[in-house]
C-alpha positions as CSV (number, residue, x, y, z in Angstrom):
1,X,-38.5,30.1,-75.0
2,X,-36.2,31.6,-77.4
3,X,-35.2,35.2,-76.4
4,X,-36.3,38.0,-78.7
5,X,-33.5,40.3,-79.8
6,X,-33.6,43.7,-78.4
7,X,-35.0,46.7,-80.6
8,X,-35.1,50.1,-81.0
9,X,-38.3,50.2,-79.4
10,X,-36.8,48.0,-76.0
11,X,-34.1,50.9,-75.9
12,X,-36.8,53.7,-76.4
13,X,-39.3,52.3,-73.8
14,X,-36.6,52.4,-70.9
15,X,-35.5,55.4,-71.8
16,X,-39.1,57.0,-72.4
17,X,-38.3,58.3,-75.7
18,X,-39.4,57.7,-79.1
19,X,-38.0,54.8,-81.3
20,X,-37.1,57.6,-83.7
21,X,-35.1,59.4,-81.5
22,X,-33.2,55.9,-80.6
23,X,-32.6,55.6,-84.2
24,X,-31.0,59.2,-84.5
25,X,-29.1,58.6,-81.8
26,X,-27.8,55.2,-83.1
27,X,-26.7,56.6,-86.5
28,X,-25.3,59.8,-84.9
29,X,-27.6,62.6,-86.1
30,X,-26.3,65.8,-85.6
31,X,-29.7,67.1,-84.0
32,X,-29.5,64.5,-81.2
33,X,-27.5,65.7,-78.2
34,X,-24.5,64.2,-76.9
35,X,-25.9,63.1,-73.6
36,X,-28.9,61.4,-75.5
37,X,-26.7,59.4,-77.7
38,X,-24.4,58.3,-74.6
39,X,-27.7,57.1,-72.9
40,X,-28.8,55.5,-75.7
41,X,-25.7,53.4,-76.7
42,X,-25.4,52.6,-73.2
43,X,-28.8,50.9,-72.9
44,X,-28.4,49.4,-76.2
45,X,-25.0,47.6,-74.5
46,X,-27.0,46.6,-71.6
47,X,-29.9,45.0,-73.9
48,X,-27.1,43.4,-76.5
49,X,-28.8,45.3,-79.1
50,X,-27.7,44.2,-82.8
51,X,-29.0,46.4,-85.7
52,X,-30.9,44.8,-88.4
53,X,-28.7,46.0,-91.2
54,X,-30.9,44.5,-93.7
55,X,-34.0,46.8,-92.5
56,X,-32.0,49.8,-92.4
57,X,-30.9,49.1,-96.0
58,X,-34.2,48.6,-96.9
59,X,-35.0,52.4,-95.3
60,X,-32.1,54.2,-96.2
61,X,-31.4,52.2,-99.9
62,X,-27.7,51.5,-98.7
63,X,-26.0,48.8,-96.2
64,X,-22.9,49.9,-96.5
65,X,-21.9,46.4,-97.3
66,X,-19.5,45.0,-99.9
67,X,-19.4,41.6,-100.6
68,X,-16.1,40.0,-101.7
69,X,-16.0,36.4,-103.4
70,X,-12.2,34.9,-103.4
71,X,-11.8,31.3,-103.9
72,X,-9.7,30.9,-100.8
73,X,-8.7,33.2,-97.9
74,X,-5.8,31.3,-96.8
75,X,-3.6,32.3,-99.9
76,X,-1.4,35.0,-99.5
77,X,-2.5,36.4,-102.6
78,X,-6.2,36.8,-102.2
79,X,-5.8,37.8,-98.3
80,X,-3.5,40.8,-99.3
81,X,-6.1,41.6,-102.1
82,X,-8.6,41.5,-99.3
83,X,-6.6,43.7,-97.3
84,X,-6.2,46.3,-99.9
85,X,-10.0,46.3,-100.5
86,X,-10.9,46.8,-96.8
87,X,-8.1,49.7,-96.5
88,X,-10.2,51.9,-99.0
89,X,-13.3,50.5,-97.8
90,X,-13.1,51.4,-94.3
91,X,-11.7,54.7,-94.9
92,X,-15.3,55.6,-96.5
93,X,-16.9,53.9,-93.9
94,X,-17.6,50.6,-95.3
95,X,-17.4,47.2,-94.1
96,X,-16.7,43.9,-96.5
97,X,-18.4,40.6,-96.1
98,X,-15.8,38.1,-97.3
99,X,-16.8,34.7,-98.5
100,X,-14.7,31.8,-100.1
101,X,-16.0,29.7,-103.2
102,X,-13.3,27.1,-102.8
103,X,-13.5,26.8,-106.4
104,X,-16.8,25.5,-106.4
105,X,-19.4,26.6,-109.0
106,X,-22.3,25.9,-107.0
107,X,-20.9,27.5,-103.8
108,X,-20.0,30.4,-105.7
109,X,-23.6,30.7,-107.3
110,X,-25.0,30.1,-103.8
111,X,-23.0,33.0,-102.4
112,X,-24.0,35.6,-104.8
113,X,-27.6,34.6,-104.0
114,X,-26.8,35.1,-99.9
115,X,-24.9,38.5,-100.6
116,X,-27.8,40.0,-102.6
117,X,-30.5,38.8,-99.9
118,X,-28.5,40.7,-97.9
119,X,-28.7,43.9,-99.6
120,X,-25.0,44.4,-100.3
121,X,-24.2,47.7,-102.1
122,X,-22.1,45.6,-104.6
123,X,-20.2,42.5,-105.3
124,X,-16.1,42.2,-105.6
125,X,-15.3,38.8,-107.1
126,X,-12.5,36.5,-108.4
127,X,-14.0,33.8,-110.3
128,X,-13.6,29.8,-109.1
129,X,-11.8,27.5,-111.4
130,X,-15.0,25.5,-112.2
131,X,-17.3,28.3,-113.0
132,X,-18.2,28.3,-116.6
133,X,-22.2,29.7,-116.2
134,X,-22.1,33.1,-115.2
135,X,-25.9,33.6,-114.5
136,X,-25.1,34.7,-111.1
137,X,-23.0,37.3,-112.0
138,X,-25.4,38.4,-114.6
139,X,-28.2,38.7,-112.1
140,X,-26.1,41.1,-109.9
141,X,-25.3,43.2,-113.3
142,X,-29.1,43.0,-114.3
143,X,-30.2,44.5,-110.6
144,X,-28.1,47.5,-111.5
145,X,-25.8,46.4,-108.3
146,X,-22.2,47.2,-109.3
147,X,-19.6,44.4,-109.8
148,X,-16.1,44.6,-110.3
149,X,-13.7,41.3,-110.8
150,X,-10.1,40.8,-110.1
151,X,-7.4,38.5,-111.0
152,X,-9.6,35.9,-112.2
153,X,-12.0,37.4,-114.9
154,X,-14.0,36.6,-118.0
155,X,-14.3,38.3,-121.2
156,X,-17.8,36.8,-121.1
157,X,-18.9,39.4,-118.4
158,X,-19.1,43.3,-119.6
159,X,-17.8,44.4,-116.0
160,X,-14.9,46.6,-114.7
161,X,-11.9,44.2,-114.1
162,X,-8.3,44.8,-112.2
163,X,-5.8,42.0,-113.5
164,X,-2.0,42.0,-113.8
165,X,-0.3,41.4,-117.5
166,X,-0.2,37.6,-116.7
167,X,0.9,37.2,-120.1
168,X,4.1,39.7,-119.6
169,X,4.8,38.0,-116.5
170,X,4.8,34.1,-117.9
171,X,6.7,35.7,-121.0
172,X,9.3,37.4,-118.8
173,X,9.6,34.2,-116.9
174,X,10.2,31.9,-119.6
175,X,12.7,34.1,-121.2
176,X,15.0,34.3,-118.2
177,X,14.7,30.7,-118.1
178,X,15.6,30.4,-121.6
179,X,18.7,33.0,-121.2
180,X,20.0,30.8,-118.4
181,X,20.3,27.6,-120.8
182,X,17.0,26.0,-120.5
183,X,15.6,24.4,-123.8
184,X,13.1,22.0,-122.3
185,X,11.0,23.9,-120.5
186,X,7.5,22.1,-119.1
187,X,4.6,24.4,-118.1
188,X,2.2,23.4,-115.2
189,X,-1.1,25.0,-116.2
190,X,-4.8,24.8,-115.1
191,X,-8.1,25.5,-116.8
192,X,-8.1,27.8,-120.0
193,X,-11.6,28.9,-119.1
194,X,-9.5,31.0,-116.5
195,X,-8.1,34.3,-117.7
196,X,-5.0,33.9,-115.7
197,X,-4.0,30.3,-117.0
198,X,-5.1,31.2,-120.4
199,X,-2.5,34.4,-120.3
200,X,0.5,32.5,-118.9
201,X,0.2,29.7,-121.0
202,X,0.2,32.4,-124.1
203,X,3.4,34.1,-122.5
204,X,5.2,30.6,-122.3
205,X,4.3,29.7,-125.8
206,X,5.5,33.1,-127.2
207,X,8.7,33.4,-125.2
208,X,9.4,29.8,-126.8
209,X,8.6,31.1,-130.5
210,X,10.6,34.0,-129.9
211,X,13.5,32.4,-129.3
212,X,13.4,29.7,-132.1
213,X,12.3,27.0,-129.6
214,X,9.6,24.4,-130.8
215,X,6.8,23.7,-128.7
216,X,6.3,20.3,-127.2
217,X,2.6,19.9,-126.2
218,X,3.8,17.1,-124.1
219,X,5.5,19.8,-121.7
220,X,2.2,21.4,-121.1
221,X,0.5,19.7,-118.2
222,X,-3.2,20.8,-116.7
223,X,-4.1,20.1,-113.0
224,X,-5.5,22.2,-110.1
225,X,-2.0,23.5,-109.3
226,X,-2.0,22.5,-105.7
227,X,1.2,20.9,-104.0
228,X,0.2,17.6,-104.2
229,X,-0.2,18.4,-108.1
230,X,3.1,19.6,-108.4
231,X,4.4,16.3,-106.9
232,X,2.0,13.9,-108.9
233,X,3.0,15.9,-112.3
234,X,6.7,15.8,-111.9
235,X,6.6,12.3,-110.5
236,X,5.0,11.2,-113.8
237,X,7.2,13.1,-115.7
238,X,10.3,11.3,-114.1
239,X,8.1,7.8,-114.3
240,X,7.8,8.3,-118.2
241,X,11.1,9.3,-118.9
242,X,10.4,13.0,-120.2
243,X,13.4,15.1,-120.7
244,X,13.3,18.4,-119.3
245,X,15.6,21.2,-117.5
246,X,13.0,23.6,-116.6
247,X,9.4,23.8,-115.1
248,X,7.6,27.2,-115.4
249,X,4.5,26.6,-113.1
250,X,1.5,29.2,-113.0
251,X,1.2,28.4,-109.2
252,X,3.9,28.7,-106.5
253,X,2.4,25.6,-104.8
254,X,2.7,23.3,-107.9
255,X,6.4,24.6,-108.3
256,X,7.0,23.7,-104.6
257,X,5.7,20.1,-104.8
258,X,8.0,19.8,-108.0
259,X,10.8,21.2,-106.1
260,X,10.2,18.5,-103.4
261,X,10.1,15.6,-105.9
262,X,13.3,16.4,-107.8
263,X,15.4,16.7,-104.6
264,X,13.8,13.6,-103.5
265,X,15.1,11.7,-106.7
266,X,18.9,13.6,-106.3
267,X,18.5,16.5,-108.6
268,X,20.2,19.8,-108.2
269,X,18.4,22.8,-108.2
270,X,19.0,24.6,-110.7
271,X,21.8,22.9,-112.1
272,X,19.8,20.1,-113.4
273,X,16.3,21.8,-113.4
274,X,15.7,25.2,-113.2
275,X,12.4,26.2,-111.7
276,X,10.3,29.2,-111.4
277,X,6.6,29.6,-110.2
278,X,4.1,32.7,-110.1
279,X,2.5,34.3,-107.3
280,X,5.2,35.4,-104.8
281,X,4.1,33.4,-101.8
282,X,5.9,33.7,-98.7
283,X,7.2,30.5,-98.6
284,X,9.2,30.9,-101.8
285,X,11.7,33.0,-100.2
286,X,12.4,30.5,-97.5
287,X,12.9,27.3,-99.7
288,X,16.5,26.1,-100.0
289,X,17.0,27.3,-103.0
290,X,14.4,30.0,-102.7
291,X,12.1,30.0,-106.0
292,X,12.2,32.4,-108.3
293,X,8.5,33.7,-109.1
294,X,6.0,36.8,-110.3
295,X,4.7,39.2,-107.9
296,X,1.2,40.1,-108.7
297,X,1.1,43.4,-106.6
298,X,-1.8,42.3,-104.8
299,X,-2.3,44.9,-102.1
300,X,-2.2,47.7,-105.0
301,X,-4.8,45.4,-106.7
302,X,-6.9,45.4,-104.1
303,X,-6.5,49.3,-103.5
304,X,-7.4,49.8,-107.3
305,X,-10.1,47.1,-107.4
306,X,-12.0,49.0,-104.2
307,X,-11.3,52.3,-105.9
308,X,-13.0,51.5,-109.1
309,X,-15.8,49.6,-107.5
310,X,-16.7,53.2,-105.4
311,X,-16.4,55.0,-108.8
312,X,-19.2,52.5,-110.2
313,X,-21.0,53.0,-106.9
314,X,-21.1,56.9,-106.8
315,X,-21.7,57.0,-110.8
316,X,-25.3,58.3,-111.9
317,X,-25.3,57.2,-115.4
318,X,-27.6,54.3,-116.0
319,X,-25.0,52.1,-118.2
320,X,-21.4,53.0,-116.9
321,X,-18.5,52.0,-119.2
322,X,-16.7,49.1,-118.3
323,X,-13.1,49.7,-117.3
324,X,-10.3,47.1,-117.6
325,X,-7.2,48.1,-115.3
326,X,-3.7,45.7,-116.1
327,X,-1.1,46.3,-113.4
328,X,2.5,45.5,-114.5
329,X,4.1,42.4,-112.5
330,X,7.5,42.0,-111.3
331,X,9.7,39.1,-111.9
332,X,11.7,37.9,-109.0
333,X,14.7,36.1,-109.5
334,X,16.1,33.8,-106.9
335,X,18.4,30.8,-106.8
336,X,16.2,28.1,-108.3
337,X,16.7,29.7,-112.0
338,X,20.2,30.8,-112.1
């Protein structure tokens, strides 16, 4: 037989007190004596009592849980954003539930449903690359639950957003490559439905235009932006005899793949080809040469995202105005480009 979970009634029976007293003691109610609280906590530990957050949320209307959806948690950028969110949330006695979409639409939609069923007080999310339908996010909005998007956002959703100026970061990077002699600059990008890639591509194009360099569509290549994609795209460029003297990637991972292939083919960096990425992943400072990249201010982004969320949570207005916060990126110039 499956062992039944302990309840507050089990604790109450053992201590010969009421269930309501147990409940108040577990919630640190000021009217319950410290001696009673200690006895309740001791018995709760003995019985391995686990609070039912959903039942508690139904009673109080607050779960003190925030759902956080990221494409993947093993990237330094997303883990740092999560750290920033958690710092603010923990200070306000809130906990976060982290879910990964793995850039899969179905997984993202299912996660939203799970979080809503868990009665979270709100959702913070970064949209997956394959997401084209936003009905699952619309469902959050319709329920009147706070939703804040960060980094990968969509203009199709009227919600608060926290992003960096991807256009500026890309523009400054490409301008830096041009000022260091580059003229045939390849751009690695991804789905233009995702705002970050759209804006970084726009920054790339505008920098070329402002410096009198004609745009060559053949130098713009789409992929999933992983390390292996960077390797494959660079191999194809070399195989097809495409002339280029620099690569600007919207991802540090794909620029790392490019660096590996170029070295394998005997290219000198930055003398033959200059390289620049985006994201300031830790490994970019350990390569030889170190990789020029754009810092996305991940921890400040996480903190501001959380602060924006709590502003919404504490806003009594029926239709709060969506707030868009844009952080300034920082170009970090290293040996791969100059």
